[in-house]
C-alpha positions as CSV (number, residue, x, y, z in Angstrom):
1,M,-2.1,-3.5,-18.4
2,Q,-1.2,0.1,-19.9
3,K,1.8,0.3,-21.7
4,I,4.7,2.2,-19.9
5,D,7.0,4.8,-21.9
6,P,10.5,4.6,-20.2
7,S,11.0,8.0,-20.8
8,S,8.2,9.6,-19.1
9,P,8.1,11.6,-16.0
10,K,6.5,9.0,-13.9
11,A,8.9,6.2,-15.5
12,Q,12.0,8.5,-14.6
13,L,10.7,9.1,-11.1
14,R,9.8,5.6,-10.5
15,K,13.3,4.3,-11.6
16,S,15.0,6.9,-9.4
17,L,12.9,6.5,-6.2
18,L,13.1,2.4,-6.6
19,Q,16.8,2.6,-6.9
20,T,17.0,5.1,-3.7
21,R,14.6,2.6,-1.9
22,Q,16.8,-0.8,-3.0
23,A,19.9,1.3,-2.0
24,M,18.9,1.5,1.8
25,S,20.8,-1.2,4.0
26,P,18.8,-3.9,5.4
27,A,19.2,-2.5,9.2
28,V,18.0,1.0,7.9
29,W,15.1,-0.7,5.9
30,Q,14.0,-2.6,9.3
31,Q,14.4,0.5,11.4
32,K,12.3,2.5,9.0
33,S,9.7,0.0,8.5
34,Q,9.2,-0.7,12.6
35,Q,8.7,3.5,13.0
36,I,6.1,3.3,10.5
37,C,4.5,0.3,11.9
38,A,4.6,2.4,15.4
39,Q,2.9,5.4,13.9
40,L,0.3,3.4,12.3
41,Q,-0.4,1.5,15.5
42,Q,-0.8,5.1,17.5
43,S,-3.3,6.2,14.7
44,G,-7.0,6.3,15.0
45,W,-7.2,4.8,11.3
46,L,-5.8,1.6,12.4
47,N,-7.2,1.5,15.8
48,Q,-10.8,1.8,14.6
49,A,-10.7,-0.8,12.0
50,R,-11.9,-4.3,12.5
51,T,-11.0,-5.7,8.7
52,I,-7.4,-4.2,7.5
53,L,-6.2,-4.7,4.0
54,A,-2.3,-4.8,3.9
55,Y,0.5,-5.9,1.6
56,S,3.4,-8.2,1.6
57,S,6.7,-6.3,1.2
58,L,8.4,-6.4,-2.2
59,R,11.4,-4.4,-3.6
60,Q,12.0,-3.1,0.0
61,E,8.7,-1.6,0.6
62,P,8.0,-0.8,4.0
63,D,7.6,-3.8,5.8
64,L,4.0,-4.1,7.7
65,S,4.6,-7.5,9.0
66,K,4.8,-6.9,12.7
67,L,1.2,-5.2,12.5
68,L,0.0,-8.5,11.5
69,N,0.4,-10.0,14.7
70,A,0.2,-6.9,17.1
71,N,-3.7,-5.8,16.3
72,A,-6.5,-7.4,17.1
73,A,-8.1,-6.7,13.7
74,R,-8.7,-9.4,10.9
75,W,-6.0,-8.9,8.3
76,G,-6.3,-9.3,4.5
77,L,-3.5,-9.7,1.8
78,P,-3.7,-9.5,-2.1
79,R,-3.7,-12.2,-4.7
80,C,-3.0,-10.8,-8.2
81,V,-5.7,-12.4,-10.5
82,E,-5.3,-11.3,-13.9
83,K,-5.5,-7.7,-14.0
84,S,-7.1,-7.1,-10.7
85,L,-6.6,-8.1,-6.8
86,S,-8.2,-10.6,-4.8
87,W,-8.4,-10.3,-1.1
88,H,-7.9,-13.0,1.0
89,L,-7.9,-13.6,5.0
90,W,-4.6,-13.6,6.3
91,N,-3.4,-15.7,9.6
92,P,-0.5,-18.0,10.5
93,E,-2.7,-21.0,9.8
94,F,-2.8,-19.9,6.0
95,P,1.0,-19.7,5.0
96,L,2.1,-17.3,2.1
97,Q,3.3,-18.6,-1.3
98,A,5.3,-16.8,-3.9
99,G,2.9,-15.7,-6.6
100,R,2.7,-13.5,-9.6
101,Y,5.9,-10.6,-9.7
102,G,7.4,-12.7,-7.2
103,L,5.0,-11.3,-4.3
104,L,3.9,-13.3,-0.9
105,E,0.5,-14.1,-1.3
106,P,-2.1,-16.1,0.4
107,R,-3.4,-19.3,-1.3
108,P,-6.5,-19.5,-3.5
109,D,-8.3,-21.8,-0.8
110,A,-7.6,-19.1,2.0
111,P,-11.1,-17.3,3.0
112,Q,-11.8,-14.4,0.4
113,I,-12.6,-10.9,1.8
114,T,-15.4,-8.6,0.2
115,A,-15.4,-4.6,0.1
116,A,-18.3,-4.7,2.4
117,E,-16.2,-6.3,5.1
118,V,-13.1,-4.2,4.9
119,D,-12.6,-0.7,7.2
120,L,-9.2,0.3,6.1
121,I,-6.7,-0.4,3.0
122,L,-3.0,0.1,3.6
123,V,-1.6,1.0,0.1
124,P,1.9,0.2,-1.1
125,A,3.2,3.0,-3.1
126,V,6.5,3.7,-4.8
127,A,5.9,7.9,-3.7
128,C,3.0,9.7,-2.6
129,D,2.7,13.5,-2.8
130,R,1.1,15.8,-0.4
131,S,-2.2,16.1,-2.2
132,G,-2.8,12.4,-1.5
133,Y,-1.7,10.8,-4.8
134,R,0.4,7.8,-5.4
135,L,3.1,6.8,-7.8
136,G,2.5,2.7,-8.0
137,Y,4.5,0.2,-10.0
138,G,2.5,1.1,-13.3
139,G,0.3,-2.0,-13.0
140,G,-2.8,-0.3,-12.3
141,F,-3.9,-2.8,-9.9
142,Y,-4.9,-0.1,-7.1
143,D,-6.3,2.3,-9.6
144,R,-8.6,0.0,-11.0
145,L,-9.5,-1.3,-7.5
146,L,-9.9,2.1,-6.0
147,S,-12.0,3.2,-9.0
148,Q,-14.7,0.6,-8.2
149,P,-17.9,2.2,-6.1
150,D,-17.9,-0.7,-3.6
151,W,-14.1,0.2,-2.9
152,R,-13.9,3.6,-3.4
153,K,-15.4,4.6,-0.2
154,I,-13.2,2.5,1.8
155,P,-10.3,4.7,3.7
156,T,-6.9,4.3,2.4
157,V,-3.6,4.9,3.7
158,G,-0.5,5.3,1.6
159,V,2.6,3.8,3.1
160,V,6.0,5.0,1.9
161,F,9.4,6.1,3.3
162,E,9.9,9.9,4.2
163,F,12.0,10.2,1.0
164,A,9.4,9.1,-1.1
165,L,6.8,11.6,0.2
166,L,6.8,14.4,-2.5
167,P,5.4,17.9,-3.0
168,E,3.7,17.1,-6.1
169,L,3.5,13.8,-8.5
170,P,2.3,13.7,-12.2
171,T,-1.1,12.5,-12.1
172,E,-3.5,11.0,-14.6
173,A,-7.4,11.1,-14.9
174,W,-7.7,7.6,-13.2
175,D,-5.6,8.4,-10.2
176,W,-7.5,8.5,-6.9
177,P,-6.2,10.4,-4.2
178,L,-5.6,8.6,-1.0
179,Q,-7.1,9.8,2.6
180,A,-3.7,9.5,4.7
181,I,-0.1,8.9,3.9
182,C,2.4,7.4,6.6
183,T,5.9,7.7,6.8
184,E,8.3,7.0,9.6
185,S,8.1,10.4,10.7
186,G,4.0,10.6,11.2
187,L,0.7,10.3,9.3
188,F,-0.3,13.0,7.1
189,E,-3.8,13.6,6.0
190,P,-3.9,15.5,2.6
191,P,-6.0,18.8,2.8
192,H,-8.7,17.4,0.6
193,H,-9.5,15.1,3.2
194,L,-9.9,17.6,5.8
195,A,-12.2,19.8,3.8
């Protein structure tokens, strides 16, 4: 894991945005999460996908759990294994368990999902910018995943609340832009994707 300098612009921005997110009341968090789910359900991105990777909400990330039962797609959720993400099939028969970082994860014996099966990845973030770059938690899990050739070609949609969609983020050489960003106000495709 890369060492995070607490005085860096990324670290300061991350801290500020996480404080804003944590300050939301549970009612506002649920309302905005439901609006994001509605935006995704109306999008071609979700409706054309047969196998979708999502995440279990942590630290008041947008909650996508309503989508897991409302869509005919197969859903995969991540497990943190060493410094990588391992993706496993989710369904109500496979209960989630607390894993690394307090994240609810599929059990290790849940069926694994490979990149070749995946049509869409819904990517959590602390923030995204209008060029499609994301600010994560600093662990590099998604940066490593999306830099692998098999995973790089899968469409990605960053999921953040509107306050965390910023004009521009500081970026590094290893950052990969997402194809779209979804907030409670709508789904936005950065210009690089449309070009």
